[in-house]
Every structure is written in structure tokens, then in C-alpha cells.
TORLUMPA-624714 format. One line per field, with one value per atom (N, C-alpha, C): atom name; y, x, z; residue number from 1. Coordinates in steps of 0.1 Angstrom, whole numbers, always signed. Layout:
BEGIN
name <- [CA ...]
Y <- [Y ...]
X <- [X ...]
Z <- [Z ...]
resi <- [NUM ...]
END
This chain:
BEGIN
name <- [N CA C N CA C N CA C N CA C N CA C N CA C N CA C N CA C N CA C N CA C N CA C N CA C N CA C N CA C N CA C N CA C N CA C N CA C N CA C N CA C N CA C N CA C N CA C N CA C N CA C N CA C N CA C N CA C N CA C N CA C N CA C N CA C N CA C N CA C N CA C N CA C N CA C N CA C N CA C N CA C N CA C N CA C N CA C N CA C N CA C N CA C N CA C N CA C N CA C N CA C N CA C N CA C N CA C N CA C N CA C N CA C N CA C N CA C N CA C N CA C N CA C N CA C N CA C N CA C N CA C N CA C N CA C N CA C N CA C N CA C N CA C N CA C N CA C N CA C N CA C N CA C N CA C N CA C N CA C N CA C N CA C N CA C N CA C N CA C N CA C N CA C N CA C N CA C N CA C N CA C N CA C N CA C N CA C N CA C N CA C N CA C N CA C N CA C N CA C N CA C N CA C N CA C N CA C N CA C N CA C N CA C N CA C N CA C N CA C N CA C N CA C N CA C N CA C N CA C N CA C N CA C N CA C N CA C N CA C N CA C N CA C N CA C N CA C N CA C N CA C N CA C N CA C N CA C N CA C N CA C N CA C N CA C N CA C N CA C N CA C N CA C N CA C N CA C N CA C N CA C N CA C N CA C N CA C N CA C N CA C N CA C N CA C N CA C N CA C N CA C N CA C N CA C N CA C N CA C N CA C N CA C N CA C N CA C N CA C N CA C N CA C N CA C N CA C N CA C N CA C N CA C N CA C N CA C N CA C N CA C N CA C N CA C N CA C N CA C N CA C N CA C N CA C N CA C N CA C N CA C N CA C N CA C N CA C N CA C N CA C N CA C N CA C N CA C N CA C N CA C N CA C N CA C N CA C N CA C N CA C N CA C N CA C N CA C N CA C N CA C N CA C N CA C N CA C N CA C N CA C N CA C N CA C N CA C N CA C N CA C N CA C N CA C N CA C N CA C N CA C N CA C N CA C N CA C N CA C N CA C N CA C N CA C N CA C N CA C N CA C N CA C N CA C N CA C N CA C N CA C N CA C N CA C N CA C N CA C N CA C N CA C N CA C N CA C N CA C N CA C N CA C N CA C N CA C N CA C N CA C N CA C N CA C N CA C N CA C N CA C N CA C N CA C N CA C N CA C N CA C N CA C N CA C N CA C N CA C N CA C N CA C N CA C N CA C N CA C N CA C]
Y <- [-13 +0 +12 +23 +34 +41 +44 +50 +66 +73 +88 +92 +86 +89 +85 +78 +75 +85 +88 +97 +111 +114 +125 +129 +118 +118 +117 +111 +113 +130 +134 +149 +159 +156 +163 +161 +149 +144 +153 +152 +156 +173 +178 +193 +196 +186 +188 +187 +179 +175 +182 +183 +185 +197 +205 +217 +227 +237 +249 +245 +232 +228 +226 +230 +229 +216 +209 +196 +196 +187 +189 +175 +165 +153 +146 +139 +129 +116 +105 +93 +82 +76 +66 +52 +45 +27 +22 +28 +20 +30 +38 +50 +48 +37 +36 +39 +42 +47 +60 +67 +80 +82 +90 +91 +103 +106 +123 +128 +121 +126 +118 +118 +108 +111 +100 +102 +112 +114 +123 +137 +140 +154 +156 +146 +148 +152 +145 +149 +164 +166 +180 +193 +189 +199 +200 +193 +194 +198 +195 +199 +215 +218 +234 +240 +234 +237 +233 +236 +231 +232 +221 +216 +226 +237 +246 +248 +234 +234 +218 +212 +201 +201 +192 +189 +175 +172 +157 +158 +149 +147 +132 +128 +113 +104 +95 +89 +95 +107 +109 +124 +124 +137 +142 +156 +166 +175 +179 +187 +200 +207 +221 +222 +227 +228 +241 +248 +262 +263 +274 +278 +269 +263 +253 +252 +249 +247 +232 +223 +209 +204 +196 +190 +176 +171 +160 +154 +144 +137 +123 +120 +107 +99 +85 +76 +65 +62 +49 +35 +34 +19 +12 -1 -11 -9 -4 -9 +8 +16 +29 +37 +45 +55 +62 +74 +80 +79 +83 +82 +93 +101 +113 +108 +109 +106 +114 +113 +116 +109 +118 +111 +103 +92 +80 +74 +75 +67 +52 +44 +32 +28 +19 +16 +3 +4 -10 -11 -24 -25 -21 -12 -6 +3 +9 +20 +14 +0 -6 -7 -5 -4 +13 +18 +32 +31 +36 +36 +50 +61 +73 +81 +88 +95 +110 +119 +133 +135 +142 +147 +161 +166 +180 +186 +198 +203 +204 +203 +205 +190 +179 +167 +158 +160 +150 +145 +136 +128 +126 +129 +121 +111 +97 +86 +83 +78 +73 +59 +51 +37 +32 +19 +12 -2 -11 -24 -33 -31 -40 -32 -21 -12 -11 -10 -8 +10 +15 +28 +39 +52 +59 +73 +80 +93 +101 +110 +116 +131 +136 +148 +155 +164 +167 +182 +190 +205 +205 +196 +195 +180 +177 +166 +160 +170 +168 +159 +159 +149 +137 +134 +119 +110 +99 +93 +90 +85 +82 +94 +105 +116 +122 +121 +130 +122 +110 +101 +102 +107 +108 +115 +110 +117 +127 +133 +143 +140 +149 +146 +143 +133 +129 +140 +146 +157 +168 +173 +182 +185 +171 +172 +176 +184 +190 +176 +179 +167 +164 +174 +176 +171 +176 +170 +154 +151 +136 +129 +134 +128 +129 +136 +139 +128 +125 +115 +100 +99 +86 +83 +94 +93 +88 +96 +91 +78 +72 +56 +47 +49 +41 +27 +22 +9 +0 +10 +6 +0 -13 -19 -5 -3 +8 +3 -6 -9 -4 -11 -8 +7 +12 +29 +37 +32 +39 +36 +25 +20 +27 +32 +35 +49 +50 +63 +71 +67 +72 +83 +75 +79 +89 +85 +93 +89 +99 +98 +94 +87 +82 +69 +66 +57 +43 +33 +20 +7 -2 -14 -14 -10 -10 +1 +14 +26 +24 +16 +16 +3 -5 -16 -8 +0 +6 +17 +23 +35 +26 +14 +6 +0 -4 -10 -1 +13 +25 +27 +28 +35 +20 +8 -3 -6 -5 -9 -22 -32 -43 -40 -46 -42 -49 -59 -65 -52 -44 -36 -28 -23 -17 -3 +10 +21 +25 +21 +21 +16 +6 +1 +7 +20 +28 +37 +40 +52 +64 +77 +89 +91 +89 +85 +80 +67 +59 +66 +71 +79 +90 +97 +107 +104 +91 +87 +82 +76 +71 +82 +93 +106 +113 +110 +116 +106 +92 +84 +85 +85 +86 +100 +111 +123 +119 +114 +109 +102 +89 +79 +86 +92 +97 +109 +117 +125 +120 +112 +106 +98 +90 +82 +89 +101 +111 +114 +117 +119 +109 +96 +84 +77 +79 +74 +76 +72 +74 +61 +57 +45 +46 +34 +32 +35 +41 +47 +33 +35 +24 +26 +22 +26 +23 +29 +27 +14 +7 -5 -8 +2 +4 +2 +5 +3 -13 -15 -29 -29 -18 -18 -23 -23 -27 -42 -48 -64 -71 -65 -70 -86 -86 -98 -108 -108 -117 -119 -109 -113 -116 -104 -102 -91 -92 -78 -70 -54 -50 -45 -47 -44 -57 -68 -79 -92 -95 -105 -118 -121 -134 -133 -121 -120 -119 -133 -133 -125 -118 -112 -120 -117 -123 -117 -127 -120 -130 -119 -121 -112 -119 -112 -105 -90 -82 -71 -74 -60 -64 -78 -80 -79 -75 -71 -78 -81 -88 -80 -79 -74 -82 -71 -78 -69 -77 -71 -80 -75 -82 -82 -94 -99 -94 -95 -92 -78 -71 -54 -47 -53 -46 -50 -42 -49 -42]
X <- [+7 -1 +9 +5 +13 +11 +24 +27 +28 +30 +32 +45 +56 +68 +59 +53 +49 +39 +29 +19 +24 +36 +41 +48 +53 +60 +48 +37 +25 +20 +23 +17 +28 +38 +47 +49 +45 +44 +30 +22 +9 +10 +18 +20 +31 +38 +45 +41 +31 +26 +11 +4 -11 -19 -11 -17 -18 -27 -29 -33 -38 -43 -57 -62 -77 -82 -90 -96 -107 -104 -114 -121 -118 -125 -123 -133 -129 -135 -128 -131 -133 -143 -141 -144 -135 -136 -142 -142 -149 -156 -166 -172 -176 -179 -184 -173 -160 -149 -149 -156 -158 -169 -167 -177 -180 -191 -194 -206 -204 -215 -215 -225 -224 -213 -206 -197 -200 -213 -218 -216 -221 -220 -203 -196 -182 -174 -177 -173 -178 -190 -194 -188 -186 -180 -165 -159 -145 -141 -149 -146 -145 -136 -133 -125 -126 -117 -102 -98 -82 -79 -71 -65 -54 -57 -48 -38 -40 -31 -32 -24 -23 -16 -20 -14 -15 -10 -10 -15 -24 -29 -25 -19 -17 -13 -21 -20 -31 -35 -45 -37 -42 -38 -49 -50 -60 -57 -67 -61 -74 -70 -80 -82 -96 -99 -107 -102 -109 -123 -128 -140 -153 -146 -156 -150 -158 -154 -150 -155 -153 -140 -133 -118 -118 -109 -109 -97 -102 -95 -90 -78 -74 -69 -74 -68 -67 -52 -46 -50 -55 -59 -44 -47 -32 -24 -26 -20 -22 -24 -27 -14 -16 -5 -11 -3 -5 +3 -2 +6 +4 +12 +8 +15 +8 +12 +5 +10 +2 -10 -21 -34 -32 -40 -39 -25 -18 -6 -10 -3 -4 -2 -11 -13 -6 +5 +11 +15 +14 +17 +6 +13 +2 -8 -4 -13 -27 -26 -38 -49 -46 -55 -60 -57 -62 -78 -82 -97 -105 -99 -103 -90 -94 -85 -90 -79 -84 -76 -82 -77 -74 -63 -61 -60 -63 -63 -50 -39 -25 -23 -33 -28 -23 -23 -17 -31 -26 -38 -29 -39 -34 -43 -35 -43 -42 -55 -53 -56 -43 -42 -46 -54 -60 -60 -51 -53 -63 -65 -74 -86 -85 -100 -102 -94 -96 -94 -90 -87 -101 -103 -114 -109 -118 -117 -130 -127 -139 -139 -151 -153 -162 -156 -161 -158 -163 -162 -151 -155 -147 -139 -127 -119 -118 -117 -117 -127 -140 -150 -151 -143 -140 -135 -143 -140 -128 -119 -104 -97 -99 -93 -98 -109 -117 -112 -106 -100 -85 -78 -65 -56 -45 -37 -29 -19 -10 -2 +5 +14 +26 +35 +45 +58 +59 +70 +65 +52 +52 +51 +54 +54 +68 +68 +80 +84 +98 +101 +93 +91 +83 +66 +64 +49 +48 +60 +58 +62 +70 +73 +61 +53 +41 +29 +31 +23 +26 +39 +43 +38 +40 +37 +18 +11 -2 -6 +4 +2 +12 +16 +28 +24 +14 +9 +7 +10 +8 +21 +19 +33 +37 +50 +55 +53 +56 +51 +35 +28 +15 +12 +16 +15 +20 +31 +39 +26 +18 +11 -3 -9 -22 -24 -33 -37 -40 -49 -53 -44 -32 -23 -13 -10 +0 -3 -3 -9 +1 -1 +7 +17 +20 +30 +25 +31 +24 +32 +33 +42 +55 +58 +71 +82 +73 +82 +82 +73 +75 +86 +87 +98 +111 +113 +126 +130 +119 +121 +128 +120 +122 +137 +140 +155 +166 +163 +173 +174 +165 +166 +170 +170 +177 +165 +153 +141 +137 +135 +125 +112 +105 +93 +83 +88 +79 +77 +84 +83 +71 +66 +56 +66 +58 +64 +69 +62 +66 +81 +86 +96 +109 +105 +114 +122 +132 +137 +134 +139 +138 +147 +157 +169 +164 +160 +153 +142 +135 +122 +126 +134 +140 +148 +154 +162 +150 +139 +128 +123 +122 +116 +128 +139 +149 +148 +147 +148 +136 +124 +111 +114 +115 +118 +129 +138 +149 +145 +139 +134 +122 +113 +102 +107 +117 +118 +128 +138 +148 +140 +129 +120 +112 +105 +98 +106 +119 +128 +131 +131 +134 +124 +110 +97 +92 +97 +93 +97 +92 +96 +111 +118 +131 +140 +135 +143 +147 +159 +165 +169 +166 +168 +180 +186 +200 +202 +217 +216 +218 +219 +219 +203 +198 +183 +176 +167 +160 +151 +148 +137 +144 +155 +164 +165 +165 +166 +152 +140 +131 +129 +131 +131 +140 +153 +163 +164 +157 +157 +171 +180 +194 +198 +200 +204 +212 +207 +221 +232 +233 +245 +255 +249 +257 +251 +258 +251 +249 +255 +253 +240 +233 +223 +210 +202 +190 +178 +172 +159 +148 +142 +130 +120 +107 +94 +83 +76 +66 +55 +43 +33 +30 +33 +33 +20 +10 -3 -10 -10 -18 -12 +1 +6 +20 +25 +40 +53 +56 +69 +83 +92 +105 +115 +124 +133 +143 +156 +169 +168 +165 +165 +180 +191 +202 +207 +201 +207 +194 +180 +172 +170 +173 +168 +159]
Z <- [+0 +3 -1 -8 -8 +8 +10 +25 +22 +32 +31 +21 +23 +12 -2 -4 -18 -22 -14 -17 -18 -10 -11 -24 -30 -43 -53 -54 -61 -63 -51 -51 -57 -57 -64 -77 -82 -95 -102 -94 -98 -99 -90 -94 -104 -108 -120 -131 -132 -146 -148 -140 -138 -135 -131 -127 -136 -137 -146 -159 -164 -177 -177 -187 -189 -191 -181 -183 -196 -205 -216 -217 -208 -206 -195 -187 -177 -180 -181 -187 -173 -172 -158 -165 -161 -164 -153 -142 -129 -123 -128 -125 -108 -103 -90 -80 -83 -75 -71 -80 -76 -66 -54 -41 -41 -34 -32 -40 -51 -64 -72 -82 -94 -104 -110 -120 -129 -133 -143 -138 -127 -121 -118 -116 -113 -125 -135 -150 -153 -153 -157 -147 -136 -127 -133 -137 -139 -153 -164 -177 -178 -184 -184 -174 -163 -153 -151 -142 -140 -125 -124 -110 -108 -97 -94 -83 -74 -62 -58 -49 -45 -32 -24 -11 -6 +5 +9 +21 +27 +41 +42 +52 +57 +40 +37 +25 +17 +14 +8 +1 -15 -22 -26 -20 -20 -32 -41 -55 -57 -55 -56 -70 -74 -87 -87 -101 -104 -105 -98 -101 -93 -80 -73 -59 -49 -39 -34 -43 -42 -46 -38 -40 -45 -54 -60 -50 -40 -31 -37 -38 -42 -31 -29 -21 -30 -29 -36 -32 -22 -16 -19 -21 -19 -33 -44 -56 -63 -59 -66 -72 -80 -85 -96 -102 -110 -121 -134 -145 -154 -161 -168 -183 -193 -206 -219 -230 -241 -243 -247 -249 -263 -262 -273 -273 -263 -262 -255 -260 -258 -242 -235 -223 -219 -215 -210 -197 -191 -177 -169 -160 -148 -155 -163 -174 -179 -180 -185 -174 -161 -149 -146 -157 -152 -151 -139 -137 -141 -138 -141 -149 -160 -167 -171 -167 -170 -179 -191 -205 -204 -207 -208 -222 -225 -239 -246 -236 -246 -248 -249 -256 -245 -233 -225 -213 -207 -196 -184 -174 -162 -159 -158 -153 -139 -133 -118 -119 -113 -117 -103 -104 -92 -97 -93 -101 -94 -83 -71 -72 -75 -73 -60 -49 -36 -33 -42 -40 -42 -40 -40 -46 -55 -58 -50 -39 -36 -42 -41 -46 -37 -30 -17 -14 -7 -3 +10 +17 +30 +31 +25 +29 +45 +50 +67 +71 +62 +68 +63 +53 +50 +63 +66 +75 +78 +70 +72 +75 +72 +72 +87 +88 +102 +114 +113 +126 +125 +116 +113 +124 +129 +138 +131 +139 +133 +124 +113 +103 +107 +111 +114 +113 +98 +94 +101 +105 +111 +129 +133 +147 +150 +161 +169 +177 +181 +189 +204 +209 +222 +220 +208 +207 +204 +197 +194 +207 +217 +230 +239 +239 +247 +238 +225 +220 +222 +223 +231 +242 +252 +265 +266 +258 +257 +254 +246 +242 +247 +257 +264 +265 +267 +267 +254 +242 +229 +224 +215 +207 +200 +199 +191 +177 +169 +158 +155 +162 +160 +162 +170 +171 +157 +154 +140 +131 +128 +117 +120 +132 +134 +129 +121 +113 +125 +133 +143 +153 +155 +164 +156 +145 +135 +122 +112 +99 +89 +77 +68 +69 +83 +80 +81 +72 +70 +76 +70 +74 +70 +58 +51 +60 +60 +69 +82 +87 +104 +104 +97 +96 +97 +86 +84 +96 +102 +112 +123 +125 +138 +136 +123 +124 +120 +118 +118 +135 +140 +154 +165 +158 +164 +176 +174 +182 +179 +187 +186 +183 +173 +169 +181 +191 +199 +210 +212 +225 +225 +238 +238 +242 +241 +241 +255 +266 +278 +280 +271 +272 +269 +263 +256 +264 +269 +276 +267 +276 +269 +257 +257 +247 +236 +237 +226 +219 +227 +221 +213 +216 +208 +197 +199 +188 +173 +182 +170 +165 +170 +166 +153 +155 +148 +133 +136 +126 +118 +126 +117 +109 +111 +103 +91 +94 +84 +73 +78 +70 +59 +64 +56 +47 +52 +43 +31 +34 +25 +14 +21 +13 +5 +8 -3 -13 -14 -23 -32 -29 -35 -40 -36 -39 -53 -64 -74 -84 -96 -105 -106 -105 -106 -98 -87 -74 -65 -63 -54 -40 -31 -16 -13 -6 -2 +5 +3 +4 +20 +27 +44 +49 +38 +44 +44 +54 +55 +42 +37 +28 +14 +12 +0 +2 +14 +14 +20 +17 +21 +15 +2 -3 +0 -1 +0 +17 +26 +39 +46 +42 +47 +53 +67 +73 +67 +63 +58 +63 +78 +87 +84 +87 +85 +77 +67 +58 +63 +76 +82 +93 +94 +100 +91 +93 +83 +92 +83 +89 +94 +102 +109 +103 +100 +94 +104 +110 +120 +118 +125 +125 +138 +137 +150 +147 +155 +153 +142 +139 +126 +113 +112 +100 +102 +89 +88 +91 +100 +103 +98 +92 +90 +99 +105 +113 +117 +121 +124 +141 +145 +159 +168 +160 +164 +165 +157 +156 +164 +164 +169 +184 +197 +210 +216]
resi <- [1 1 1 2 2 2 3 3 3 4 4 4 5 5 5 6 6 6 7 7 7 8 8 8 9 9 9 10 10 10 11 11 11 12 12 12 13 13 13 14 14 14 15 15 15 16 16 16 17 17 17 18 18 18 19 19 19 20 20 20 21 21 21 22 22 22 23 23 23 24 24 24 25 25 25 26 26 26 27 27 27 28 28 28 29 29 29 30 30 30 31 31 31 32 32 32 33 33 33 34 34 34 35 35 35 36 36 36 37 37 37 38 38 38 39 39 39 40 40 40 41 41 41 42 42 42 43 43 43 44 44 44 45 45 45 46 46 46 47 47 47 48 48 48 49 49 49 50 50 50 51 51 51 52 52 52 53 53 53 54 54 54 55 55 55 56 56 56 57 57 57 58 58 58 59 59 59 60 60 60 61 61 61 62 62 62 63 63 63 64 64 64 65 65 65 66 66 66 67 67 67 68 68 68 69 69 69 70 70 70 71 71 71 72 72 72 73 73 73 74 74 74 75 75 75 76 76 76 77 77 77 78 78 78 79 79 79 80 80 80 81 81 81 82 82 82 83 83 83 84 84 84 85 85 85 86 86 86 87 87 87 88 88 88 89 89 89 90 90 90 91 91 91 92 92 92 93 93 93 94 94 94 95 95 95 96 96 96 97 97 97 98 98 98 99 99 99 100 100 100 101 101 101 102 102 102 103 103 103 104 104 104 105 105 105 106 106 106 107 107 107 108 108 108 109 109 109 110 110 110 111 111 111 112 112 112 113 113 113 114 114 114 115 115 115 116 116 116 117 117 117 118 118 118 119 119 119 120 120 120 121 121 121 122 122 122 123 123 123 124 124 124 125 125 125 126 126 126 127 127 127 128 128 128 129 129 129 130 130 130 131 131 131 132 132 132 133 133 133 134 134 134 135 135 135 136 136 136 137 137 137 138 138 138 139 139 139 140 140 140 141 141 141 142 142 142 143 143 143 144 144 144 145 145 145 146 146 146 147 147 147 148 148 148 149 149 149 150 150 150 151 151 151 152 152 152 153 153 153 154 154 154 155 155 155 156 156 156 157 157 157 158 158 158 159 159 159 160 160 160 161 161 161 162 162 162 163 163 163 164 164 164 165 165 165 166 166 166 167 167 167 168 168 168 169 169 169 170 170 170 171 171 171 172 172 172 173 173 173 174 174 174 175 175 175 176 176 176 177 177 177 178 178 178 179 179 179 180 180 180 181 181 181 182 182 182 183 183 183 184 184 184 185 185 185 186 186 186 187 187 187 188 188 188 189 189 189 190 190 190 191 191 191 192 192 192 193 193 193 194 194 194 195 195 195 196 196 196 197 197 197 198 198 198 199 199 199 200 200 200 201 201 201 202 202 202 203 203 203 204 204 204 205 205 205 206 206 206 207 207 207 208 208 208 209 209 209 210 210 210 211 211 211 212 212 212 213 213 213 214 214 214 215 215 215 216 216 216 217 217 217 218 218 218 219 219 219 220 220 220 221 221 221 222 222 222 223 223 223 224 224 224 225 225 225 226 226 226 227 227 227 228 228 228 229 229 229 230 230 230 231 231 231 232 232 232 233 233 233 234 234 234 235 235 235 236 236 236 237 237 237 238 238 238 239 239 239 240 240 240 241 241 241 242 242 242 243 243 243 244 244 244 245 245 245 246 246 246 247 247 247 248 248 248 249 249 249 250 250 250 251 251 251 252 252 252 253 253 253 254 254 254 255 255 255 256 256 256 257 257 257 258 258 258 259 259 259 260 260 260 261 261 261 262 262 262 263 263 263 264 264 264 265 265 265]
END
């Protein structure tokens, strides 16, 4: 599932490619994935208008539209992404799964791809009223160290990996990046927050910031994660620190965690 760094990358991609171009057509392959209005009204409202701004909230991309209070809110589900291409260009690979396409007058189009159709596009005036956003915790990249430490104190009895993944506690971090943050902070994902002393909590904060910022700059097609990252070795299950250490895969908090039981204590 796309996580904060991936959606941050999608937002930057959207800003680079799709702002300030008149929308001449909207095509829906799976119209039921548009929520908040009918697809017919969605299409009618957008034709002739432009996307004028974009921002990210957790795992959502929120796009402002000219001459209307409604916003287009993209949720990417398990397999979502964006693709900007020439109109009438061939659709190969993931592009074959474009569920909604926005055609621009300059001859290009933006394709919202959703292979398993688990994502949604909302057309609403107040994105903060969407259930998943309404319940969402603070943005990790906006938190000061003091605010983060207070948040940890509020959830001391919670498992640390579960805390990082719970969108109600903190927004945007999922399974992959919670594993990476805990690996870099050398924290065993079995620990509850109360097991971490103040120094370890501060290190967790710093590693969270560093991982999310660096991953946001890397999260694009063809990008490779640093060899020193656990994420780069999730498939071969080899610890990046010591080749003789095999990674452990275990279900923690209902999700499959990968970690090094020798490097993380």
C-alpha cells in the first residue's frame, strides 16, 4: 500500500504535470470508485476547469479545482499510482489499470491507476469530513520533538510498531516504513512504548523524520533505496548491517513485520 513517502511523491508528480491545464474530458472505466457525487456530475463539474493546487494529508492527495469549492481527493488503496502521458498513447503494464483518466487540452492526460480497485476518488467540499481523514492523527513531518514525545506518553501501553502504523495515532506511516524506522532506530518491534527510555524515544523521532524525508525523495519509479536500508533487502531477507544475520518475518499487530533480532533490541 502506498504510504506517506509514496503519496508525497505522487503529490509532487501531480504538481509538476497536471496543474493549470484545462480539463477537456474525464473518462471513468470504473465510475463507482468516484464518491461524493455521481460520475456524471463529477465529469460535468471538472470539464473546462483546472487543477490549481495540491497537498497531501496522510495517504491522501487533495487537489484544488478552479471555480468550485469541491476538491478532488485521491486515495490510492493497495495498488494505486498516477501516470501522466500523451493522449492516445499506448497503455502498457500498470497503465492498463487506469480507472479514471483526466484529459487536458494540451494533448496530455493524467491516469489514476488502481489495479485492485480498492482506492477511491472523493469529490467533496470538506476533505476533513471523509471518515478516514476525520479520524487521522497528526502529520509526523509536522510534529516537533516535544509533541512527538507527548504523543508517545499518551500511548505508552501500545506496541511501538502498532503505534507507528495506526493512522489514528499518527498519519501516513504503514508497514514498510514502520519496519524501516524501527530498524534504523535499533528498536525491537515487539516492544511497547513504555519499554523505551527518553533517549530511545528521541532517537525514534529523529529516525522517523529522516526515513520519511529521504524516502519521499526516493519514492518514484526506478528509485533504489540505499543498500544500508532494511527496505532494500526485504525480499532476500538479509540484514544490511551483517550478511550473516537473516531477517525475521513475524506477525505483529496483525501485520507482517521484518526485522533483525540481533541488531534490534
